[in-house]
N, C-alpha and C positions, 0 to 999 in steps of 0.2 A: 110409436109414442103418442101420448095425448097431445092435442094441439097446444095446450098451455105449456107442457114440458118442452115441446119442440121450440116454441117461441122463446122460452127462457134460455135454452141451450144455444140457439142460433144468435140470440142477442149477445150472450156472453162471448161467443166466438167472434162476432163482429167487433165488439169492443176490444178484445184481445188482439185481433188483427190490426186494428187501428193503432194501438199502442206499439205493436211490433214494427209496423211500417213507419210510424212517426220517427223511430230511432234508426231505421235501416236504409230507407230509400232517400236519395237526394232530391226526389220530387216533393218531399215533406217540407212544410213551411218552417221547420227548424233549421233547414239548410239554406244558404244564400241563393242557390240555384242548382238545378240539375245540369251540370256542365259537361255531361257525357255527349260526345259528338253524335253517336248513334241515335240516342233518344231525341236530340234536337233535330236530327235529320228526319226522323219519323214525324216529329211535330210539324216541321216545315212542309213535309209531303201532305200530311193531313190538312194543314192550313191551305195549301195550294188547291187540294181537291175540293174543299168547301168554298173556295173562291173561284171555282169554275175551270181550273186547269186540269188537264188529263194526266194522271200519273204515267210515267214511262215516256210519254211523247213530249209533254210540255215541261215536266220536271222529272228528274230521274233519281231513283234509288231502287235497289233490286229485291226488296222484300215483298210480301203479299198484301193484297188489297184490304183485308180485314184489319191488318195492323194500322194502315193509314186511315181507315175509316174510324177505328176506335180513337186514334190520336186526333182525328178531325173533330170528333165529338168532344174530346178534352179541350181542344182549342176554342170551341164554342163556350165553354165554361169560363175560360180566362185566356185572352189573346196573348198576354205577355208574361205569364207565369206558368208553372207546372201544377197549379192547383187542380185543374181538371184531370191531369195525368195521375195525381195522387188519389183523386176520387175514383178514377178508373182502377188503379192498383188496389184500392180498398174494396171495391165491389168484387173484382176478380179474386183477391186474396181471401175474402169471406167465402166465396165459392170453393176455393181450395180447402179452407179449414172445414167447411161442412162436408166436403168430399172425404177428407181425412177422417173426420168423425164417423161417417157412414162406413168407411172401410174397417176402422178399428172395432166398431160395433159388431161386425161379422164374426169376430174372434173372442168377444167378451160376452158374459151373460147379459140378458136383455135389460136387467135392472141397473147395470153399471154405466149409466149414461154420464155420470160425473167423471168417472175414470176415463171414459172415451173422450170426453170434452177436453180434459186436462192434457192427455197425450196427443190430441190433435193440435192443440196450441204448441206443445213442445215440438211437434213435427214442423209446423209453420215457422217457428223461431229458428230451428236448425236450418231451414231452407234460406231464410232471408239474412241470416248472419254469415252465410258461407261466402267464399270468394267468388263463386260463380254467379251469385246474385248481382255482383259487380256494383254499379252505381244506381240501379233501379230503372225500370221502364224498358227492359230488353224485350225483344220479340219472344224470347224463351219464357220470360215471366208472363207475358200476355197469353202465351199458349198453355200455360200450366194447368188451368182448370179443365181443359179438354183432355189432357192426359190423366188427371186425377179421376175424373168421372169415367173415362174409358177403363181405367184400372178397376174402379169400383164395379162397373157393369160385368166385367169378365170374372172378377173374384167372387162376386155375389152369385154368379151362375155356377162356378166350379165348387164353391163351398156349399151351396144350398140345393142345387137343382141337377147337377151333372149326372149323378148316379140314377136319377129318376127319369129324366127326359132331356130332350135337346133344347137349345136356347130358343126362346120365342123369336119370331120374325120382328116383333116390335123392338126387342132389345138389339137385335142385329141392325135394324134400321137406325136406332139411336147411335150405335157405334159408328155406322157409316157417316152420319151427320157430323159427329165429333171429328172424324177423319177429314171430312170436307173442309171444316174450319182450319184444321192444321195445314191442309194443302194450300189454303189461301192466306196463311200467315208465314210459315216457313216450312216448305215441303220436305226438307231433309228429315223432319220428325216423323214422316210417314212410316219409317221402319217399324215403329211401335205398333201401328195399326195394321200393317201387313202381317206381323206376327199375331196380332189380336185375331184377325179373321182366319188366319191359317189354323190357329188352335181351335177356334170355333168350328171350322170345317172338319177338322180331325175328330172333334167330339160328335159330329153327325155321323162320321164313318164308324166310330166306336159303337154307336147305337144302330148300325146297319141301315142308315138313312142316306145313301149316296145321292139320290135324286133331290131330296130335301136339302142336303148340304150344298149342292150346286145352285139350287134355288136361293138359298141363304146368301151365297156369294153375290148373286145379282141384286138381292135386296140391299145388301151392304153397299154395293156400287151405286144403286139408286139413291140411297141416303147420302152417300158421298157427293153425288151430283147436286143435291139441293142447295148447298151453300154457294155453288158456282153460279147459279141462275141469275142472281142480281148483277154479277159482273159480266156475264155473257150478254145480258140485256144492255148494260151500261156501255161496254166497249163496242157491242154490235151496233147500237144506234149511232154512236159517235165515230164509227169506222175505225176503231182502234184495236181490233182483235189481234192483229199482227204485232202491234207495239206491246200489247199485254204479254203475248207469248215471248217476244224477243227480250223484253225487259225483265221478266220474272223467270221464265224457264231457260231460254237459251243462255243468257248471261250467267246464271247460277250454275248450270250444268257444264258449259263449255269454256267459260272464261274465268269465273270467280275462283274455282278450285285449283287453278293453275298458278295462282299468284305466288304461293310459297313452296310448292313442291312439284317435281316432275313425277311421272308414273314410275314407281320403284318396283312394280311387279307384286305378285301376291305375297311372297315371303317378306318383301320389304314393308308392305302395308301391315302385315300381321305384327312385325317387330315394332313398327311405328305405333300401332294401336295399343300394344302391350305397354310400351313406354308411356304413352299418353295416359292410360288408365292408372299407371303407377303414380304419376305426378298429380293426377286428379284426386286420387285418394289422399295424397299428402296435403294438397291445397284445400280440399273441401272435406276434411275429416268430420266436420259438424254433421253431415248427413251420410257420408259414405260408410262410416262405421256401422250406423244403424241400418243402412240399406243392405250391407253384406249380411248382417245378423238376421235381417228380415227375410232375405232370399233363402238363407239356410233354414230358417224356421219354417218358411212356406214349403220347402222341399221335404223337410223331415217330419212334418206333422203326421201323426198316426192315422190309420184307416183312410188312406187316400189311394186312388188309382194312379198309375204312372203319368197320365196326361195332366192330372191335377198338380202333380209334383213339378212338372216342367213349366208350368205357366209363368212363374216369376223369372226364372233364369232365361227363358226364351224371349220374353218381352224385353228384359234388360239388354240381352245381347243384340237383338235387332235394333233397339233404340240407339245403342252405343255405335253400332256399325253405321247406321243412318247418319249420325252426326259427325263421326270421325273417319269414316271410310273414304271420304273424298280427299284426304291428305292435308286438310287444313284444320287448325284448332285455335280457338281463342278461349279465354277463361270462362266466359259466360255460356259457351256452347253446351256445357254439361248440366246446366240447371234443371232441365226436364228429368234427368236421372234421379233427382232428389225425391221424386214422388215415391220411389221404392223405400225411402226411409220410414214411411208410415208403417210398413210391415215390421220393422225393428221396434217401433213404439207399440205396435199391437202385441208383440212378444213381451215387451216390458210390462204392458198392461196386464197380461195374464199372470206374470210373475208377481206383480204388486198386489193383486187382489188375493193371492194365496198367502203372501207374506204379511200383508196388513189388512186383514178382514175388518169390515166395518162393524164395530161393537158398540157404537153409540146408541142410546135409546131413541125412541120415536120423537121425543120432545126436542132433543138436541141435535138430531141427525141433520136437519136442514141448515142449522147454524154452522155445524162442523164442515159440511160440504161447501158452503159459501166461503168459509175461511180458507179451505184448501184451494178453491178456485182462485181466490185473490192472491194467495201466496205463490201459486204456480205461475200465474200471469206475471206477477212482479219478478219472479225468478227468471222467466223468459226474457223480460225486458232487460234485466241486468246482464244476462248472457249475451244478448245482442249488443248491448253497449260495450261489453268487454271484447267481443271478437269481430264485430263488423268492421270491414276495412273503411267504411264511410264515417266512422265516429270522429276522426280528427277534423274532417271537413265541416262538421257541425259547429266547430269552434271558430270558423272563419266568418267575419261579418261582411255584409254587402259592401260596405265602404272599402274593405280591404281587397275585394275581388275586382280585378282590372276590367273585366268585361262590362261592368256597370259604368265605368269611366268612359269606355269606348261608346257605350250606348248614348250617354249624354252628349258626346261629341257628334255622333251621327244624327241625333234628333235635332241638332241645330238647323238642319235642312228640312224643308217641308216635303213630305211624301218622298223620302229618300229611297234610292235603289242600292242594292248591295250585291257583291260577288265574293264568295269565299274560296280562296286559292291556297292549295298546299295541304289541306286536311278536310275531313268531313265537317259538317255544320258545327261551328264552335259555340253557338248559342246566341249570336248577335241578331240573327233573323228573328229569334223568339223575343228577345228583350226589346227590340225596336218595332215589333209587329210588322215586319216586312214580308210580303209575299214574293218569293223568288221570281225574277223576270227572265232568268236564263235557264235553259234546260239543264245544263251542267252547273248548277248553282253552288256546287261544292266539288272538291277533288276526290274522286272515288278511289278505293283500294282495289283496282281491277287491272287486268292485263290489257292495257290501253291499246296495244298494237292490234288486238283482235276486235276492237270495237268499231262500228260504223260511225262516221262523223266524229273523229278523234276528239274527245272532250278537252284534252290539253290544248289542241289547236283552237277550239271554240272559245275556251277561256282566254287564251292569248289574244284572240281577235277582239273580244269584249274590252280587254285592257288596252290594246293597241289603238282601238277606235274610240275609246273613252265612252262606252255605252252605259256605264253605271256611275252613280254618284260616289260610292265608296267601295274600296277593295280591302278586305281583311286577308292578310297574307300570313302563312306560317312557314318560316324558314326559307322556302324557295321564292325569291323575288323575281317576278317576270321582267325580262330584259327591257321591254318597251314601256315600263310603268311610269318612268319619269317624263314621258312625252305629254301625258295628260294629268298626272297625279302628283301630289306632294304627300310625304309622310308626316302625319300630324301627331302620332303617338306610337309607342311601342312598349312591349313588356316581355320579360323572360318568365315563363311559367312551366312547371313540370309536375309530374306525378309518377309513382311506381318506378322510380329510378331513372326516368327520362326527363329531358328538359328541352323546351322549344322556345323559339323566338317569334312573337306575334307582332305584326306591324299593321297599323291602320292608315290607309291612304285615302285622301280626299281629292276629288276632281278639281283641278284648277279652273278658275273662271277666265 
């Protein structure tokens, strides 16, 4: 594309993404607060990191370092709101949309940039209106651009180059770098990139280039290593390499997956994953219908060799197994699978240009395209408003939301300290701009018996000895809390069919 055309298209995509996110993520200023405990936990971890605390050793959560780094940058934008997180989502969402646009262009005539732009916005709207988008700001959402562009790299190769030559080492290196970022955000997503490199290796074999294929594997691994280097240096200098391994790798592999399921064997896991896929399709129909159509379209396209036909189903299968093969599932785990919806919209794009050819004359063509762009963006916004699970929360004012009342009570104390007991970070650390002072600053959803320095016992010690100014408790009230604390406020609050009791305790003088 000409630079001017590219600038116009990318600007349109950025504006459309802004409008879509404005209505869909609770990080948006149209919402009173992003009260998702996971997102607030990431925010507190990023805040602690940028205030000199070492993740995993000084404050604990079990996701990867780039997630905390990105959230830490968001904290620098605003200490007590999610304005920075919304900006982060906007930047990453724009990268998603540009990636979708680039993929769709692989399957449309070169001059159909308007159609590709429209269907890329439709793809993004389907993603953020789905149940798996959840409340906004998930690790899966932060990871999405790396999957989108990984998908673009491999599809671009198999559509344009596979029958002529092998994939260039430069592209293999880029794929490895994308995989390295995923490895340092949420490594269960590496199933996608394992399949990615496996398919690329087989393409080398198909060209009779075994040695070059082996070399490409090492190039990929080198690219994957590059995103690790900043954290190897950071934890190495601070003597925290073991804490990094223990908090991110050991806990996720040997502790986290045992919370909700015992090992059922291969047959049991297959049955479990089939049931999971069934419910995911029902819950996230916004993109699963298009993803299924797109995978079928990619498999059935004419004039392809067998390896090209297998790219999409293999990538989908390995990504799905990576997320759900461990025996644990939560609604937002499936969000990265939404990238395959772009193929369904590429298929719709091909159909649309055949059914509705552009017959406008040269003088009116620009105006007609602009009108279509505006109509389709507004249609996407209406779709999101109708189907996003977050729409009702947009109608809640700050004065109605109890956590702001808790905030005002906590801020009556100068430089307050806080402990969150009974749930993940409920958002009070964020609203009060409090840097966690306890390693186990929140109650984790982990198999506690297998953890060193039992966090429940550590939290009980903090309460028993009165080491913090305020304790936010959900449901489970520590036995010794009356020794040093008094309850100053409480609230019953619930969502998604669940209801919880929140108590705010203040240290007695």
